[in-house]
N, C-alpha and C positions, 0 to 999 in steps of 0.2 A: 910323294903320293898326292894325287890331285883331289880337290874337294869332291868330285864325282865318285872317285874310288873309295874315299872315306865314307860317303853316304851309302854306297853299295854294301860296304862292310857293316855299317850300322844296321841296315835292313836285314842282312843275313843273321846277325845276332838277335835282333828283335823278333824275327820270325821263327827262330829255333825254339823248340820246346825242350830238347835234350841236347846238351853240348858236352862233347868229349874233348878234354884237354890231354894231349900226349906229349911226353918228353922222351929223350933218347935213352937207350939202355945204359946201364952203369951210370946213373945220374950223379953229377957232382952238385956242389952247393949252388952254383949258378943255375943249373937246370931246375933244381927244386925251388929255388927262389923265384925263377921266372914263371913256372907253372902255377905256383901258389899265388903270386902277385896277379897274374891274369885271372885266376879264379876269384880273388877278392874283388877285383875291378868289375867282373861280370856280375857278381852278386850285388854289388852296389848299384849296378844298372838294372837290377830287378830279375836277373836270371836265377831261377830257383832249382833247376835240375841239372847239376853239373857232375861229371865224373872226371877225376884226375887220374891219369893212368901212366904206368911205366911197366915194361916187360920185366924189369928187375926190381926187387924191393929196394926202397930208398934206405940209405945207411943211417943207422941210429945217431951217428954224430951230427946229423942235420935235423934232429928232432926239435930243436929250438925254433925252427922256422914255422911261422903260423900256418896252419892247415896241413902240416906235414902228415898228420895222422889220416888225412883224407885221400892220400895217394894210394890207389889200388894197384896191386901187382898180380892179382888173381885173374887168370885168363878167362875163367868161366864168368866171373862178374863183369869183366870188361866186354866180352862178346855178347852177353845178355843185355847190355845197356841200350842198344839200338838208337844211336844219336841221329839228330837231324843235321848237326853240324859238327865237324871235327876240326880242331885247331891244333896244329903241330908246331 
């Protein structure tokens, strides 16, 4: 990835007010870990309004992962969010 592409991504994140993070259906530990790690990084960068989403509820066996409880599977909550930026 070029420095210009990285700068463009940085601007997309900085300009977004609402960011939706999405993982695949039937998420495994890698998917849960990836989406929560990205959320933690974005919060450290100052992003305040994040929604972590998955079409399927995350399995309880992954509840030790930080931010696990913030992953939404409620379609009404997800569709009501109205993100400026979606990261898949």
